[in-house]
Chimera marker file (.cmm) of the C-alpha trace (Angstrom):
<marker_set name="trace">
<marker id="1" x="0.000" y="0.000" z="0.000" r="1" g="1" b="0" radius="0.5"/>
<marker id="2" x="1.059" y="3.557" z="-0.716" r="1" g="1" b="0" radius="0.5"/>
<marker id="3" x="2.813" y="5.064" z="2.339" r="1" g="1" b="0" radius="0.5"/>
<marker id="4" x="1.207" y="2.487" z="4.637" r="1" g="1" b="0" radius="0.5"/>
<marker id="5" x="1.491" y="3.407" z="8.303" r="1" g="1" b="0" radius="0.5"/>
<marker id="6" x="3.269" y="6.740" z="7.812" r="1" g="1" b="0" radius="0.5"/>
<marker id="7" x="1.773" y="10.221" z="8.035" r="1" g="1" b="0" radius="0.5"/>
<marker id="8" x="3.615" y="13.519" z="7.970" r="1" g="1" b="0" radius="0.5"/>
<marker id="9" x="2.000" y="16.960" z="8.028" r="1" g="1" b="0" radius="0.5"/>
<marker id="10" x="3.711" y="20.097" z="6.789" r="1" g="1" b="0" radius="0.5"/>
<marker id="11" x="4.476" y="22.352" z="3.860" r="1" g="1" b="0" radius="0.5"/>
<marker id="12" x="6.014" y="20.918" z="0.701" r="1" g="1" b="0" radius="0.5"/>
<marker id="13" x="8.354" y="22.672" z="-1.728" r="1" g="1" b="0" radius="0.5"/>
<marker id="14" x="8.388" y="22.534" z="-5.504" r="1" g="1" b="0" radius="0.5"/>
<marker id="15" x="11.618" y="22.849" z="-7.451" r="1" g="1" b="0" radius="0.5"/>
<marker id="16" x="11.128" y="23.737" z="-11.085" r="1" g="1" b="0" radius="0.5"/>
<marker id="17" x="13.196" y="25.126" z="-13.931" r="1" g="1" b="0" radius="0.5"/>
<marker id="18" x="16.320" y="25.849" z="-11.872" r="1" g="1" b="0" radius="0.5"/>
<marker id="19" x="16.762" y="22.136" z="-11.067" r="1" g="1" b="0" radius="0.5"/>
<marker id="20" x="15.239" y="20.615" z="-14.227" r="1" g="1" b="0" radius="0.5"/>
<marker id="21" x="17.699" y="18.083" z="-15.652" r="1" g="1" b="0" radius="0.5"/>
<marker id="22" x="19.986" y="18.020" z="-12.613" r="1" g="1" b="0" radius="0.5"/>
<marker id="23" x="20.712" y="14.613" z="-11.109" r="1" g="1" b="0" radius="0.5"/>
<marker id="24" x="18.669" y="13.484" z="-8.116" r="1" g="1" b="0" radius="0.5"/>
<marker id="25" x="19.906" y="11.252" z="-5.292" r="1" g="1" b="0" radius="0.5"/>
<marker id="26" x="18.641" y="8.250" z="-7.253" r="1" g="1" b="0" radius="0.5"/>
<marker id="27" x="20.937" y="9.152" z="-10.153" r="1" g="1" b="0" radius="0.5"/>
<marker id="28" x="18.129" y="10.077" z="-12.520" r="1" g="1" b="0" radius="0.5"/>
<marker id="29" x="17.670" y="13.619" z="-13.822" r="1" g="1" b="0" radius="0.5"/>
<marker id="30" x="15.017" y="15.759" z="-12.141" r="1" g="1" b="0" radius="0.5"/>
<marker id="31" x="12.041" y="16.202" z="-14.465" r="1" g="1" b="0" radius="0.5"/>
<marker id="32" x="9.794" y="19.054" z="-13.373" r="1" g="1" b="0" radius="0.5"/>
<marker id="33" x="6.952" y="17.551" z="-15.427" r="1" g="1" b="0" radius="0.5"/>
<marker id="34" x="6.895" y="14.236" z="-13.520" r="1" g="1" b="0" radius="0.5"/>
<marker id="35" x="5.198" y="13.492" z="-10.187" r="1" g="1" b="0" radius="0.5"/>
<marker id="36" x="8.287" y="12.830" z="-8.092" r="1" g="1" b="0" radius="0.5"/>
<marker id="37" x="9.335" y="13.843" z="-4.589" r="1" g="1" b="0" radius="0.5"/>
<marker id="38" x="12.252" y="14.190" z="-2.235" r="1" g="1" b="0" radius="0.5"/>
<marker id="39" x="12.137" y="12.908" z="1.339" r="1" g="1" b="0" radius="0.5"/>
<marker id="40" x="14.697" y="12.735" z="4.129" r="1" g="1" b="0" radius="0.5"/>
<marker id="41" x="14.118" y="9.109" z="5.169" r="1" g="1" b="0" radius="0.5"/>
<marker id="42" x="11.684" y="7.287" z="2.849" r="1" g="1" b="0" radius="0.5"/>
<marker id="43" x="13.321" y="4.588" z="0.726" r="1" g="1" b="0" radius="0.5"/>
<marker id="44" x="14.253" y="5.376" z="-2.862" r="1" g="1" b="0" radius="0.5"/>
<marker id="45" x="12.165" y="4.453" z="-4.715" r="1" g="1" b="0" radius="0.5"/>
<marker id="46" x="8.935" y="4.642" z="-2.745" r="1" g="1" b="0" radius="0.5"/>
<marker id="47" x="5.432" y="5.520" z="-3.873" r="1" g="1" b="0" radius="0.5"/>
<marker id="48" x="3.616" y="7.913" z="-1.523" r="1" g="1" b="0" radius="0.5"/>
<marker id="49" x="0.302" y="9.738" z="-1.465" r="1" g="1" b="0" radius="0.5"/>
<marker id="50" x="0.528" y="13.523" z="-1.075" r="1" g="1" b="0" radius="0.5"/>
<marker id="51" x="-2.629" y="15.375" z="-0.042" r="1" g="1" b="0" radius="0.5"/>
<marker id="52" x="-3.437" y="19.076" z="-0.059" r="1" g="1" b="0" radius="0.5"/>
<marker id="53" x="-5.228" y="19.415" z="3.288" r="1" g="1" b="0" radius="0.5"/>
<marker id="54" x="-6.919" y="22.667" z="2.195" r="1" g="1" b="0" radius="0.5"/>
<marker id="55" x="-8.890" y="21.027" z="-0.644" r="1" g="1" b="0" radius="0.5"/>
<marker id="56" x="-8.441" y="17.283" z="0.082" r="1" g="1" b="0" radius="0.5"/>
<marker id="57" x="-7.002" y="16.620" z="-3.400" r="1" g="1" b="0" radius="0.5"/>
<marker id="58" x="-4.241" y="14.034" z="-3.507" r="1" g="1" b="0" radius="0.5"/>
<marker id="59" x="-1.950" y="12.249" z="-5.916" r="1" g="1" b="0" radius="0.5"/>
<marker id="60" x="0.629" y="9.501" z="-5.778" r="1" g="1" b="0" radius="0.5"/>
<marker id="61" x="4.266" y="10.453" z="-6.370" r="1" g="1" b="0" radius="0.5"/>
<marker id="62" x="7.504" y="8.492" z="-6.546" r="1" g="1" b="0" radius="0.5"/>
<marker id="63" x="10.288" y="9.378" z="-4.096" r="1" g="1" b="0" radius="0.5"/>
<marker id="64" x="13.524" y="9.626" z="-6.088" r="1" g="1" b="0" radius="0.5"/>
<marker id="65" x="15.521" y="12.253" z="-4.194" r="1" g="1" b="0" radius="0.5"/>
<marker id="66" x="16.644" y="13.406" z="-0.744" r="1" g="1" b="0" radius="0.5"/>
<marker id="67" x="15.452" y="16.613" z="0.882" r="1" g="1" b="0" radius="0.5"/>
<marker id="68" x="14.059" y="19.045" z="1.716" r="1" g="1" b="0" radius="0.5"/>
<marker id="69" x="16.890" y="21.225" z="2.867" r="1" g="1" b="0" radius="0.5"/>
<marker id="70" x="14.761" y="23.920" z="4.509" r="1" g="1" b="0" radius="0.5"/>
<marker id="71" x="13.855" y="23.184" z="8.127" r="1" g="1" b="0" radius="0.5"/>
<marker id="72" x="10.201" y="24.216" z="7.808" r="1" g="1" b="0" radius="0.5"/>
<marker id="73" x="9.436" y="21.851" z="4.887" r="1" g="1" b="0" radius="0.5"/>
<marker id="74" x="8.525" y="18.171" z="4.640" r="1" g="1" b="0" radius="0.5"/>
<link id1="1" id2="2" r="1" g="1" b="0" radius="0.2"/>
<link id1="2" id2="3" r="1" g="1" b="0" radius="0.2"/>
<link id1="3" id2="4" r="1" g="1" b="0" radius="0.2"/>
<link id1="4" id2="5" r="1" g="1" b="0" radius="0.2"/>
<link id1="5" id2="6" r="1" g="1" b="0" radius="0.2"/>
<link id1="6" id2="7" r="1" g="1" b="0" radius="0.2"/>
<link id1="7" id2="8" r="1" g="1" b="0" radius="0.2"/>
<link id1="8" id2="9" r="1" g="1" b="0" radius="0.2"/>
<link id1="9" id2="10" r="1" g="1" b="0" radius="0.2"/>
<link id1="10" id2="11" r="1" g="1" b="0" radius="0.2"/>
<link id1="11" id2="12" r="1" g="1" b="0" radius="0.2"/>
<link id1="12" id2="13" r="1" g="1" b="0" radius="0.2"/>
<link id1="13" id2="14" r="1" g="1" b="0" radius="0.2"/>
<link id1="14" id2="15" r="1" g="1" b="0" radius="0.2"/>
<link id1="15" id2="16" r="1" g="1" b="0" radius="0.2"/>
<link id1="16" id2="17" r="1" g="1" b="0" radius="0.2"/>
<link id1="17" id2="18" r="1" g="1" b="0" radius="0.2"/>
<link id1="18" id2="19" r="1" g="1" b="0" radius="0.2"/>
<link id1="19" id2="20" r="1" g="1" b="0" radius="0.2"/>
<link id1="20" id2="21" r="1" g="1" b="0" radius="0.2"/>
<link id1="21" id2="22" r="1" g="1" b="0" radius="0.2"/>
<link id1="22" id2="23" r="1" g="1" b="0" radius="0.2"/>
<link id1="23" id2="24" r="1" g="1" b="0" radius="0.2"/>
<link id1="24" id2="25" r="1" g="1" b="0" radius="0.2"/>
<link id1="25" id2="26" r="1" g="1" b="0" radius="0.2"/>
<link id1="26" id2="27" r="1" g="1" b="0" radius="0.2"/>
<link id1="27" id2="28" r="1" g="1" b="0" radius="0.2"/>
<link id1="28" id2="29" r="1" g="1" b="0" radius="0.2"/>
<link id1="29" id2="30" r="1" g="1" b="0" radius="0.2"/>
<link id1="30" id2="31" r="1" g="1" b="0" radius="0.2"/>
<link id1="31" id2="32" r="1" g="1" b="0" radius="0.2"/>
<link id1="32" id2="33" r="1" g="1" b="0" radius="0.2"/>
<link id1="33" id2="34" r="1" g="1" b="0" radius="0.2"/>
<link id1="34" id2="35" r="1" g="1" b="0" radius="0.2"/>
<link id1="35" id2="36" r="1" g="1" b="0" radius="0.2"/>
<link id1="36" id2="37" r="1" g="1" b="0" radius="0.2"/>
<link id1="37" id2="38" r="1" g="1" b="0" radius="0.2"/>
<link id1="38" id2="39" r="1" g="1" b="0" radius="0.2"/>
<link id1="39" id2="40" r="1" g="1" b="0" radius="0.2"/>
<link id1="40" id2="41" r="1" g="1" b="0" radius="0.2"/>
<link id1="41" id2="42" r="1" g="1" b="0" radius="0.2"/>
<link id1="42" id2="43" r="1" g="1" b="0" radius="0.2"/>
<link id1="43" id2="44" r="1" g="1" b="0" radius="0.2"/>
<link id1="44" id2="45" r="1" g="1" b="0" radius="0.2"/>
<link id1="45" id2="46" r="1" g="1" b="0" radius="0.2"/>
<link id1="46" id2="47" r="1" g="1" b="0" radius="0.2"/>
<link id1="47" id2="48" r="1" g="1" b="0" radius="0.2"/>
<link id1="48" id2="49" r="1" g="1" b="0" radius="0.2"/>
<link id1="49" id2="50" r="1" g="1" b="0" radius="0.2"/>
<link id1="50" id2="51" r="1" g="1" b="0" radius="0.2"/>
<link id1="51" id2="52" r="1" g="1" b="0" radius="0.2"/>
<link id1="52" id2="53" r="1" g="1" b="0" radius="0.2"/>
<link id1="53" id2="54" r="1" g="1" b="0" radius="0.2"/>
<link id1="54" id2="55" r="1" g="1" b="0" radius="0.2"/>
<link id1="55" id2="56" r="1" g="1" b="0" radius="0.2"/>
<link id1="56" id2="57" r="1" g="1" b="0" radius="0.2"/>
<link id1="57" id2="58" r="1" g="1" b="0" radius="0.2"/>
<link id1="58" id2="59" r="1" g="1" b="0" radius="0.2"/>
<link id1="59" id2="60" r="1" g="1" b="0" radius="0.2"/>
<link id1="60" id2="61" r="1" g="1" b="0" radius="0.2"/>
<link id1="61" id2="62" r="1" g="1" b="0" radius="0.2"/>
<link id1="62" id2="63" r="1" g="1" b="0" radius="0.2"/>
<link id1="63" id2="64" r="1" g="1" b="0" radius="0.2"/>
<link id1="64" id2="65" r="1" g="1" b="0" radius="0.2"/>
<link id1="65" id2="66" r="1" g="1" b="0" radius="0.2"/>
<link id1="66" id2="67" r="1" g="1" b="0" radius="0.2"/>
<link id1="67" id2="68" r="1" g="1" b="0" radius="0.2"/>
<link id1="68" id2="69" r="1" g="1" b="0" radius="0.2"/>
<link id1="69" id2="70" r="1" g="1" b="0" radius="0.2"/>
<link id1="70" id2="71" r="1" g="1" b="0" radius="0.2"/>
<link id1="71" id2="72" r="1" g="1" b="0" radius="0.2"/>
<link id1="72" id2="73" r="1" g="1" b="0" radius="0.2"/>
<link id1="73" id2="74" r="1" g="1" b="0" radius="0.2"/>
</marker_set>
């Protein structure tokens, strides 16, 4: 199951054009058009559900990188 047994609440970041094409921790290039994510501890790869708590919309993304590097982000 997607992200089974793990919940984390906080603000996410989005990295676009500046990082497009740069290598991620998994060794693949970052593609700003794909649904991928960075996480400090989740395994690479992992499939996780991300939900916007303001409108309850969610999608499944693949963890392929490490981060975030700002303390107030998840």
